[in-house]
C-alpha positions in Angstrom: -16.9 -40.4 2.3 -13.8 -41.0 4.5 -14.5 -37.9 6.5 -18.1 -38.8 7.2 -17.0 -42.3 8.2 -14.5 -40.9 10.7 -17.2 -38.5 12.1 -19.8 -41.3 12.5 -17.3 -43.6 14.2 -16.7 -40.9 16.8 -20.4 -40.9 17.8 -20.8 -43.1 20.8 -24.5 -43.8 20.0 -23.7 -45.2 16.6 -23.6 -49.0 16.8 -23.1 -49.9 13.1 -22.1 -48.1 9.9 -22.8 -49.8 6.7 -21.7 -48.5 3.3 -23.9 -49.5 0.3 -23.8 -48.9 -3.4 -27.4 -49.1 -4.6 -30.9 -48.6 -3.2 -31.5 -52.4 -3.6 -28.4 -53.0 -1.4 -29.9 -50.5 1.1 -33.3 -52.2 1.3 -31.7 -55.6 1.6 -29.5 -54.4 4.5 -32.4 -52.7 6.3 -34.4 -56.0 6.0 -31.5 -58.0 7.3 -30.3 -55.7 10.1 -33.7 -54.4 11.2 -32.2 -51.3 13.0 -34.0 -49.9 16.0 -33.6 -46.4 14.6 -32.6 -44.9 11.3 -31.4 -41.3 10.9 -31.8 -39.6 7.6 -31.7 -36.1 6.3 -34.5 -33.6 7.0 -34.9 -33.1 3.3 -36.8 -36.4 3.3 -39.6 -35.1 5.6 -43.0 -35.7 3.9 -41.3 -37.6 1.1 -41.0 -41.2 0.2 -37.6 -42.8 0.8 -36.1 -46.3 0.5 -37.4 -48.5 3.4 -40.1 -46.1 4.5 -42.5 -49.1 4.5 -40.4 -51.3 6.8 -41.7 -50.0 10.1 -38.3 -48.8 11.3 -38.3 -45.7 13.5 -36.9 -42.8 11.6 -35.4 -39.5 12.9 -34.8 -36.7 10.6 -31.5 -34.8 11.0 -31.3 -31.2 10.1 -28.0 -29.7 9.1 -27.9 -26.7 11.3 -24.4 -25.7 10.5 -22.4 -24.5 7.5 -19.6 -27.0 7.9 -18.8 -29.0 4.8 -16.1 -31.6 4.7 -15.8 -31.2 0.9 -15.5 -27.4 1.4 -12.8 -27.9 4.0 -10.9 -30.3 1.7 -11.0 -27.6 -1.1 -9.7 -24.9 1.3 -6.8 -27.2 2.3 -6.0 -28.1 -1.3 -6.0 -24.4 -2.2 -3.7 -23.6 0.6 -1.4 -26.4 -0.4 -1.4 -25.2 -4.0 -0.5 -21.6 -2.8 2.5 -23.0 -0.8 3.7 -24.9 -3.9 3.6 -21.7 -6.1 5.7 -19.6 -3.6 
């Protein structure tokens, strides 16, 4: 989660980042904040999702790359483990 937060904070078009725990938290946040735009994953195209009935404009983001922060973390940990065994 920390890596995603760092990446999102670096985007100049992002005004607010809110971390939530439950779908109920999310719906309450969406109702309170009323964002102009919400970006969610392309895997939600033609599917129901939390807050889809609130009239908030939604853009679907496709993941057009193979980068994975968890994959990077695993590679770094593996490299560190190799250094420790030498």
